PyMOL commands that place a pseudoatom at each C-alpha (Angstrom):
pseudoatom trace, name=CA, resn=UNK, resi=1, chain=A, elem=C, hetatm=0, pos=[-67.033, -158.264, 58.586]
pseudoatom trace, name=CA, resn=UNK, resi=2, chain=A, elem=C, hetatm=0, pos=[-64.895, -155.101, 58.490]
pseudoatom trace, name=CA, resn=UNK, resi=3, chain=A, elem=C, hetatm=0, pos=[-61.122, -155.359, 58.253]
pseudoatom trace, name=CA, resn=UNK, resi=4, chain=A, elem=C, hetatm=0, pos=[-59.554, -155.232, 61.663]
pseudoatom trace, name=CA, resn=UNK, resi=5, chain=A, elem=C, hetatm=0, pos=[-56.486, -153.030, 62.021]
pseudoatom trace, name=CA, resn=UNK, resi=6, chain=A, elem=C, hetatm=0, pos=[-53.245, -154.953, 62.117]
pseudoatom trace, name=CA, resn=UNK, resi=7, chain=A, elem=C, hetatm=0, pos=[-51.228, -155.031, 65.297]
pseudoatom trace, name=CA, resn=UNK, resi=8, chain=A, elem=C, hetatm=0, pos=[-47.869, -153.272, 65.379]
pseudoatom trace, name=CA, resn=UNK, resi=9, chain=A, elem=C, hetatm=0, pos=[-46.151, -156.646, 65.440]
pseudoatom trace, name=CA, resn=UNK, resi=10, chain=A, elem=C, hetatm=0, pos=[-47.851, -157.774, 62.225]
pseudoatom trace, name=CA, resn=UNK, resi=11, chain=A, elem=C, hetatm=0, pos=[-47.150, -154.432, 60.571]
pseudoatom trace, name=CA, resn=UNK, resi=12, chain=A, elem=C, hetatm=0, pos=[-43.460, -154.793, 61.407]
pseudoatom trace, name=CA, resn=UNK, resi=13, chain=A, elem=C, hetatm=0, pos=[-43.374, -158.372, 60.059]
pseudoatom trace, name=CA, resn=UNK, resi=14, chain=A, elem=C, hetatm=0, pos=[-44.984, -157.207, 56.831]
pseudoatom trace, name=CA, resn=UNK, resi=15, chain=A, elem=C, hetatm=0, pos=[-42.532, -154.320, 56.500]
pseudoatom trace, name=CA, resn=UNK, resi=16, chain=A, elem=C, hetatm=0, pos=[-39.554, -156.595, 57.186]
pseudoatom trace, name=CA, resn=UNK, resi=17, chain=A, elem=C, hetatm=0, pos=[-40.672, -159.109, 54.570]
pseudoatom trace, name=CA, resn=UNK, resi=18, chain=A, elem=C, hetatm=0, pos=[-40.213, -156.415, 51.925]
pseudoatom trace, name=CA, resn=UNK, resi=19, chain=A, elem=C, hetatm=0, pos=[-36.733, -155.318, 53.015]
pseudoatom trace, name=CA, resn=UNK, resi=20, chain=A, elem=C, hetatm=0, pos=[-34.091, -155.265, 50.297]
pseudoatom trace, name=CA, resn=UNK, resi=21, chain=A, elem=C, hetatm=0, pos=[-30.886, -157.166, 51.064]
pseudoatom trace, name=CA, resn=UNK, resi=22, chain=A, elem=C, hetatm=0, pos=[-27.637, -157.136, 49.096]
pseudoatom trace, name=CA, resn=UNK, resi=23, chain=A, elem=C, hetatm=0, pos=[-26.134, -160.597, 48.498]
pseudoatom trace, name=CA, resn=UNK, resi=24, chain=A, elem=C, hetatm=0, pos=[-22.816, -161.663, 46.954]
pseudoatom trace, name=CA, resn=UNK, resi=25, chain=A, elem=C, hetatm=0, pos=[-22.111, -164.662, 44.710]
pseudoatom trace, name=CA, resn=UNK, resi=26, chain=A, elem=C, hetatm=0, pos=[-18.548, -165.962, 45.353]
pseudoatom trace, name=CA, resn=UNK, resi=27, chain=A, elem=C, hetatm=0, pos=[-18.684, -168.596, 42.589]
pseudoatom trace, name=CA, resn=UNK, resi=28, chain=A, elem=C, hetatm=0, pos=[-17.559, -168.337, 38.962]
pseudoatom trace, name=CA, resn=UNK, resi=29, chain=A, elem=C, hetatm=0, pos=[-21.049, -168.984, 37.569]
pseudoatom trace, name=CA, resn=UNK, resi=30, chain=A, elem=C, hetatm=0, pos=[-24.254, -166.985, 37.714]
pseudoatom trace, name=CA, resn=UNK, resi=31, chain=A, elem=C, hetatm=0, pos=[-26.673, -168.407, 40.272]
pseudoatom trace, name=CA, resn=UNK, resi=32, chain=A, elem=C, hetatm=0, pos=[-30.415, -168.539, 39.646]
pseudoatom trace, name=CA, resn=UNK, resi=33, chain=A, elem=C, hetatm=0, pos=[-32.783, -168.506, 42.626]
pseudoatom trace, name=CA, resn=UNK, resi=34, chain=A, elem=C, hetatm=0, pos=[-36.148, -169.995, 41.763]
pseudoatom trace, name=CA, resn=UNK, resi=35, chain=A, elem=C, hetatm=0, pos=[-39.162, -168.861, 43.755]
pseudoatom trace, name=CA, resn=UNK, resi=36, chain=A, elem=C, hetatm=0, pos=[-42.165, -171.059, 43.016]
pseudoatom trace, name=CA, resn=UNK, resi=37, chain=A, elem=C, hetatm=0, pos=[-45.694, -169.761, 43.182]
pseudoatom trace, name=CA, resn=UNK, resi=38, chain=A, elem=C, hetatm=0, pos=[-49.048, -171.131, 42.140]
pseudoatom trace, name=CA, resn=UNK, resi=39, chain=A, elem=C, hetatm=0, pos=[-49.197, -168.991, 39.027]
pseudoatom trace, name=CA, resn=UNK, resi=40, chain=A, elem=C, hetatm=0, pos=[-45.661, -169.835, 37.875]
pseudoatom trace, name=CA, resn=UNK, resi=41, chain=A, elem=C, hetatm=0, pos=[-42.089, -169.626, 39.082]
pseudoatom trace, name=CA, resn=UNK, resi=42, chain=A, elem=C, hetatm=0, pos=[-40.049, -166.461, 39.322]
pseudoatom trace, name=CA, resn=UNK, resi=43, chain=A, elem=C, hetatm=0, pos=[-36.315, -166.487, 38.675]
pseudoatom trace, name=CA, resn=UNK, resi=44, chain=A, elem=C, hetatm=0, pos=[-33.776, -164.152, 40.268]
pseudoatom trace, name=CA, resn=UNK, resi=45, chain=A, elem=C, hetatm=0, pos=[-30.191, -164.017, 38.964]
pseudoatom trace, name=CA, resn=UNK, resi=46, chain=A, elem=C, hetatm=0, pos=[-27.137, -163.332, 41.112]
pseudoatom trace, name=CA, resn=UNK, resi=47, chain=A, elem=C, hetatm=0, pos=[-24.164, -162.637, 38.792]
pseudoatom trace, name=CA, resn=UNK, resi=48, chain=A, elem=C, hetatm=0, pos=[-20.867, -164.484, 39.154]
pseudoatom trace, name=CA, resn=UNK, resi=49, chain=A, elem=C, hetatm=0, pos=[-18.443, -162.709, 41.497]
pseudoatom trace, name=CA, resn=UNK, resi=50, chain=A, elem=C, hetatm=0, pos=[-21.033, -159.963, 41.820]
pseudoatom trace, name=CA, resn=UNK, resi=51, chain=A, elem=C, hetatm=0, pos=[-23.771, -158.476, 43.975]
pseudoatom trace, name=CA, resn=UNK, resi=52, chain=A, elem=C, hetatm=0, pos=[-27.542, -158.475, 43.666]
pseudoatom trace, name=CA, resn=UNK, resi=53, chain=A, elem=C, hetatm=0, pos=[-30.245, -156.765, 45.683]
pseudoatom trace, name=CA, resn=UNK, resi=54, chain=A, elem=C, hetatm=0, pos=[-33.081, -159.134, 46.550]
pseudoatom trace, name=CA, resn=UNK, resi=55, chain=A, elem=C, hetatm=0, pos=[-36.211, -159.077, 48.689]
pseudoatom trace, name=CA, resn=UNK, resi=56, chain=A, elem=C, hetatm=0, pos=[-35.604, -160.553, 52.149]
pseudoatom trace, name=CA, resn=UNK, resi=57, chain=A, elem=C, hetatm=0, pos=[-37.282, -163.926, 51.626]
pseudoatom trace, name=CA, resn=UNK, resi=58, chain=A, elem=C, hetatm=0, pos=[-35.509, -164.444, 48.278]
pseudoatom trace, name=CA, resn=UNK, resi=59, chain=A, elem=C, hetatm=0, pos=[-32.179, -163.398, 49.831]
pseudoatom trace, name=CA, resn=UNK, resi=60, chain=A, elem=C, hetatm=0, pos=[-32.653, -165.841, 52.715]
pseudoatom trace, name=CA, resn=UNK, resi=61, chain=A, elem=C, hetatm=0, pos=[-33.441, -168.648, 50.266]
pseudoatom trace, name=CA, resn=UNK, resi=62, chain=A, elem=C, hetatm=0, pos=[-30.353, -167.721, 48.203]
pseudoatom trace, name=CA, resn=UNK, resi=63, chain=A, elem=C, hetatm=0, pos=[-28.109, -167.733, 51.295]
pseudoatom trace, name=CA, resn=UNK, resi=64, chain=A, elem=C, hetatm=0, pos=[-29.353, -171.152, 52.363]
pseudoatom trace, name=CA, resn=UNK, resi=65, chain=A, elem=C, hetatm=0, pos=[-28.893, -172.649, 48.879]
pseudoatom trace, name=CA, resn=UNK, resi=66, chain=A, elem=C, hetatm=0, pos=[-25.464, -171.055, 48.352]
pseudoatom trace, name=CA, resn=UNK, resi=67, chain=A, elem=C, hetatm=0, pos=[-24.240, -172.204, 51.782]
pseudoatom trace, name=CA, resn=UNK, resi=68, chain=A, elem=C, hetatm=0, pos=[-25.281, -175.776, 50.993]
pseudoatom trace, name=CA, resn=UNK, resi=69, chain=A, elem=C, hetatm=0, pos=[-23.669, -175.602, 47.540]
pseudoatom trace, name=CA, resn=UNK, resi=70, chain=A, elem=C, hetatm=0, pos=[-20.349, -174.290, 48.899]
pseudoatom trace, name=CA, resn=UNK, resi=71, chain=A, elem=C, hetatm=0, pos=[-20.241, -176.894, 51.693]
pseudoatom trace, name=CA, resn=UNK, resi=72, chain=A, elem=C, hetatm=0, pos=[-21.012, -179.767, 49.308]
pseudoatom trace, name=CA, resn=UNK, resi=73, chain=A, elem=C, hetatm=0, pos=[-18.336, -178.541, 46.871]
pseudoatom trace, name=CA, resn=UNK, resi=74, chain=A, elem=C, hetatm=0, pos=[-15.713, -178.304, 49.641]
pseudoatom trace, name=CA, resn=UNK, resi=75, chain=A, elem=C, hetatm=0, pos=[-16.635, -181.727, 51.006]
pseudoatom trace, name=CA, resn=UNK, resi=76, chain=A, elem=C, hetatm=0, pos=[-16.454, -183.292, 47.554]
pseudoatom trace, name=CA, resn=UNK, resi=77, chain=A, elem=C, hetatm=0, pos=[-13.044, -181.702, 46.941]
pseudoatom trace, name=CA, resn=UNK, resi=78, chain=A, elem=C, hetatm=0, pos=[-11.751, -183.032, 50.285]
pseudoatom trace, name=CA, resn=UNK, resi=79, chain=A, elem=C, hetatm=0, pos=[-13.010, -186.544, 49.546]
pseudoatom trace, name=CA, resn=UNK, resi=80, chain=A, elem=C, hetatm=0, pos=[-11.419, -186.497, 46.077]
pseudoatom trace, name=CA, resn=UNK, resi=81, chain=A, elem=C, hetatm=0, pos=[-8.117, -185.319, 47.568]
pseudoatom trace, name=CA, resn=UNK, resi=82, chain=A, elem=C, hetatm=0, pos=[-8.170, -188.221, 50.048]
pseudoatom trace, name=CA, resn=UNK, resi=83, chain=A, elem=C, hetatm=0, pos=[-8.938, -190.676, 47.250]
pseudoatom trace, name=CA, resn=UNK, resi=84, chain=A, elem=C, hetatm=0, pos=[-6.090, -189.242, 45.147]
pseudoatom trace, name=CA, resn=UNK, resi=85, chain=A, elem=C, hetatm=0, pos=[-3.638, -189.505, 48.064]
pseudoatom trace, name=CA, resn=UNK, resi=86, chain=A, elem=C, hetatm=0, pos=[-4.588, -193.141, 48.637]
pseudoatom trace, name=CA, resn=UNK, resi=87, chain=A, elem=C, hetatm=0, pos=[-4.320, -193.886, 44.902]
pseudoatom trace, name=CA, resn=UNK, resi=88, chain=A, elem=C, hetatm=0, pos=[-0.824, -192.388, 44.694]
pseudoatom trace, name=CA, resn=UNK, resi=89, chain=A, elem=C, hetatm=0, pos=[0.349, -194.378, 47.704]
pseudoatom trace, name=CA, resn=UNK, resi=90, chain=A, elem=C, hetatm=0, pos=[-1.130, -197.568, 46.229]
pseudoatom trace, name=CA, resn=UNK, resi=91, chain=A, elem=C, hetatm=0, pos=[0.446, -196.895, 42.818]
pseudoatom trace, name=CA, resn=UNK, resi=92, chain=A, elem=C, hetatm=0, pos=[3.886, -196.213, 44.320]
pseudoatom trace, name=CA, resn=UNK, resi=93, chain=A, elem=C, hetatm=0, pos=[3.630, -199.419, 46.342]
pseudoatom trace, name=CA, resn=UNK, resi=94, chain=A, elem=C, hetatm=0, pos=[2.801, -201.417, 43.193]
pseudoatom trace, name=CA, resn=UNK, resi=95, chain=A, elem=C, hetatm=0, pos=[5.686, -199.865, 41.269]
pseudoatom trace, name=CA, resn=UNK, resi=96, chain=A, elem=C, hetatm=0, pos=[8.188, -200.502, 44.054]
pseudoatom trace, name=CA, resn=UNK, resi=97, chain=A, elem=C, hetatm=0, pos=[7.063, -204.117, 44.486]
pseudoatom trace, name=CA, resn=UNK, resi=98, chain=A, elem=C, hetatm=0, pos=[7.197, -204.766, 40.747]
pseudoatom trace, name=CA, resn=UNK, resi=99, chain=A, elem=C, hetatm=0, pos=[3.730, -206.307, 40.682]
pseudoatom trace, name=CA, resn=UNK, resi=100, chain=A, elem=C, hetatm=0, pos=[2.180, -203.655, 38.449]
pseudoatom trace, name=CA, resn=UNK, resi=101, chain=A, elem=C, hetatm=0, pos=[0.754, -205.150, 35.281]
pseudoatom trace, name=CA, resn=UNK, resi=102, chain=A, elem=C, hetatm=0, pos=[2.093, -202.821, 32.593]
pseudoatom trace, name=CA, resn=UNK, resi=103, chain=A, elem=C, hetatm=0, pos=[0.230, -204.668, 29.868]
pseudoatom trace, name=CA, resn=UNK, resi=104, chain=A, elem=C, hetatm=0, pos=[-3.004, -203.342, 31.277]
pseudoatom trace, name=CA, resn=UNK, resi=105, chain=A, elem=C, hetatm=0, pos=[-3.466, -200.088, 29.369]
pseudoatom trace, name=CA, resn=UNK, resi=106, chain=A, elem=C, hetatm=0, pos=[-6.168, -198.786, 31.696]
pseudoatom trace, name=CA, resn=UNK, resi=107, chain=A, elem=C, hetatm=0, pos=[-3.965, -199.217, 34.752]
pseudoatom trace, name=CA, resn=UNK, resi=108, chain=A, elem=C, hetatm=0, pos=[-1.009, -197.581, 33.013]
pseudoatom trace, name=CA, resn=UNK, resi=109, chain=A, elem=C, hetatm=0, pos=[-2.975, -194.530, 31.862]
pseudoatom trace, name=CA, resn=UNK, resi=110, chain=A, elem=C, hetatm=0, pos=[-4.633, -194.134, 35.277]
pseudoatom trace, name=CA, resn=UNK, resi=111, chain=A, elem=C, hetatm=0, pos=[-1.264, -194.434, 37.007]
pseudoatom trace, name=CA, resn=UNK, resi=112, chain=A, elem=C, hetatm=0, pos=[0.229, -191.699, 34.809]
pseudoatom trace, name=CA, resn=UNK, resi=113, chain=A, elem=C, hetatm=0, pos=[-2.713, -189.411, 35.513]
pseudoatom trace, name=CA, resn=UNK, resi=114, chain=A, elem=C, hetatm=0, pos=[-2.350, -189.967, 39.243]
pseudoatom trace, name=CA, resn=UNK, resi=115, chain=A, elem=C, hetatm=0, pos=[1.418, -189.476, 39.317]
pseudoatom trace, name=CA, resn=UNK, resi=116, chain=A, elem=C, hetatm=0, pos=[1.268, -186.351, 37.145]
pseudoatom trace, name=CA, resn=UNK, resi=117, chain=A, elem=C, hetatm=0, pos=[-1.435, -184.691, 39.239]
pseudoatom trace, name=CA, resn=UNK, resi=118, chain=A, elem=C, hetatm=0, pos=[-0.077, -181.578, 40.934]
pseudoatom trace, name=CA, resn=UNK, resi=119, chain=A, elem=C, hetatm=0, pos=[-2.866, -181.443, 43.501]
pseudoatom trace, name=CA, resn=UNK, resi=120, chain=A, elem=C, hetatm=0, pos=[-1.074, -183.531, 46.122]
pseudoatom trace, name=CA, resn=UNK, resi=121, chain=A, elem=C, hetatm=0, pos=[1.779, -182.072, 48.177]
pseudoatom trace, name=CA, resn=UNK, resi=122, chain=A, elem=C, hetatm=0, pos=[4.905, -184.220, 48.139]
pseudoatom trace, name=CA, resn=UNK, resi=123, chain=A, elem=C, hetatm=0, pos=[5.143, -184.377, 51.931]
pseudoatom trace, name=CA, resn=UNK, resi=124, chain=A, elem=C, hetatm=0, pos=[1.826, -186.271, 52.091]
pseudoatom trace, name=CA, resn=UNK, resi=125, chain=A, elem=C, hetatm=0, pos=[2.979, -189.066, 49.772]
for i in range(1, 125): cmd.bond("trace and resi %d" % i, "trace and resi %d" % (i + 1))
show_as sticks, trace
zoom trace
């Protein structure tokens, strides 16, 4: 069976798949995009705080992975900040009530770490 000519739509899709797109890595570490194939995986590096030019499908995969990574990191930071705020309030309440067990070394060291943390604004406490 002879090869049938491709429609204009399919030609455009094929051309678009090979477009080169410039992407930026806002993190402090190099990011490796892994593209798996049957004959082995291919790795593409996006340097820290730098640009890279990737093929469209690799760039789209990078953007999806980087978006997820940034959102998870921000969510984790927000959750840790909430936990720290609650810990500081709890520690100050224990100190003011005089019920803190100062013989417990773990509690004492944790309390010092919490109270010395500069991540929490004073107006929140």
